[in-house]
N, C-alpha and C positions, 0 to 999 in steps of 0.2 A: 763280391757279395755285400749285403747291407751292413753286417756287423764286422768290424775290423778292430783288433785290439789296439788301443792307444797307449802311448807311453804312460807308465804309472805316475801319478802326481804325488804319491807317497810310497814309501817302501811297503810292499805287499806283505800280507801275513805269512808267517812260516807254517801256519796250521791249515792253510788251504783256502780260507775264505778271503776273497779280495775286496768285497763290498758287503755292507749290510743295508738292506732296504727295509725301512720300518714304516708300517702303516699305523696311524694313530686312531684310537677309538676307545670305546668302553666295552668290556666283556659281558657276555650274557645275552639271552634272547630278548630281554627287555629293551636293549639298545640296538638290536639288529635293524638295518636299513634306515636308521635315523641320519640326519644331516651330519651329526658329529662323527659318524662312523665311516665317512668316505674313505679314509685311509685304509681301514680294514677291507673295504670293498675292492680297492685297487689291488691289495695284496692277494685277495682271493682270485681276482681275475688274472693276475700274473701267474699264480700257481696253476690255474686251469690251463692257461696258454702253454705252459711249459710241462704239463703233464705230471704235476706233483700235488701234494697236499700240505697244508700248514697245520700240523696237528701234534708234532712232537713238543713235549713240555720241557722248556729249557730257558734260562735267563729270565725267569718270571714272565714268560711269554709262550705263545704257540709259535713254533718255527718250522721252516722247511727250507730246502735248498734248490736252487736252479742254476743252470749254466747259460750264460749269454754269449753268443758268438761261437766261433770255432767251427763254422760250417766248412771252410776249406781245410782247416787243420784242427782236429779236436783238441790238440794240446794247447791251442790258443784260447779255448773257452774260458770265460771269466766266471769264477764261482761266486755266487751271491747267496747270502742268508736272508730269507724273508722272515720278518718278525711282526707279530701282533701282540703287543704287551698286554698282560693280564692285570696290570697294576692300577687300572683306571687312568683316565686322561691326565689328571694333575700330577701323577707320579711316573709318567712315562720315562723320565730320565733315569730312574733306578734300573729299569730293564735294559735300556740302551747302553748305559755306562758299563753294566756288567758284561754284556756281550763284547763291547769295544775293548775292554781290558783283556778279556779271555783271548781274543784273536789278535791283540796288539795292533789295532787299527788306528789310523789318524782320523780326525774329523772329516778330512777330504775324501774318506772312503765310506762316508755315511750319506744315505739319501732318505729323507723323511717325507712322507705323504700325509697331508692333513686337509681339513676343511677350511674354508675362508668365507666369512659372511660378506666380505667386501667385493667378492666376485660373483657375477651372475651365474646361475646354473647353466652348464654347458661350456664354461670356460675354465682354463687352468692357467697357472702362472708358475714358472720354474725360476729359481734363483740360486746363485752359488753360495750365498751367505746372507746374513741380515738379522734384524731384530725379530722378536716373536710376534709382533703385530697384534698382541692381545690373545694369541692362541695359547691356552694353558699347557698343552702338551709340548709345544715348541719351547715355551718358557722353561718347563721342567728340564728338558734336554740341554738347553743352553746353560742353565745354572749348574747342572750336574757335571757336564763336560767342561765347564768354564771356557766355552768357545761357541761362537755363532758361525764358524767357518765350515759349515756343512751344507750340502745341497738340500733344498726343500721344494716340493711340488705341491702347490696349494690348489685344491679343487673347489670351485665356486658352489656355494649352497644358497646364495641369495641373501639379501638384507632382510631384517625384520619387517613384517608387513605394516607395522605401526610403531611409532616411537615408544609407546607405552607397553608394547609387547615385551615380556621378560626375555632377555637373551638366552637364558638357560632353557626356557620352554621352547624357544625357536630352534636352537641347535639340536635339541632332543626330540624334535618333531619329525614325522615321516615326510618323505617327499610326496607331493601331490601326483596323481595319476598323469596329469598333463605334462609334468616335468620329466617323465621317464625317458623320452627320446633324447632330450638334451643331456640328462644325467649319463645315459649310456655313451653318448658321444664324448663327454668329458672323461669318463672312466677309461675309455679306450685310448684317448690321447694321453692320459696320465700313465697308463701302462707303457705306451710307446716312448714317452718322455723319459721314464725311469730306465728303460732299456738303453735309450740313446745316451743318457748321462753316463752309464757304465761303459758303453762301447765306443762312443765318440766324444764324450765330454759334455759338461753342463752347458757350455756356450752354444754348442750345436743344437741341443734340446731347446734352449731358450729361443734361438732364432727360428726354429721350425714351429713350435707350438704356442709360444706366448702371443696373445692377441688374436688367436684363431677362435672364431665364435660359431656357435651352433646355428644352422639355418634350416628352417622347415622346408625350404625349397633348394636342395643341393644342386 
């Protein structure tokens, strides 16, 4: 089958959650479907795919749980907590660190989904670790955990249309109607990349999805 449990890269939680998958964004209807909320969009898609909802209030977040893999043996399913922090982007680390401490997880058991203005709409980039690259949510998590050694999946939202365009206005803007097919393509790949990070490891996800671009003529 597609999903097979891989050897753990850190001691798994004794409380049942093996990975935390966090989508970054801002809470509230005001920010729904904005470029900055791509992480929330992926979490919602993951939840729908696995037949659950992210609505329980815990760790300053909305959370839900899914299981990845375990098709041949249900006991091998890997339990993952889905998180949408309610702290606003710049304080995402508060929510993430609270959950990590509760489940006694290492940074290697964290996957963060966020937007990236340096990637075109329709593309994603998965990395094992690294700097925040100017993304305030990632910056907050790195500072709070005192580690950058966690996986992150960046979803392209495109560069500012003009150098004078305020960055905040750009990332808080809605996607254009013509960008919808490319966005859906990227969100689907981000969902699958997150699943693969859990089931087969980050390198496998990097090799499969990094560099894949949306095409209007598949």
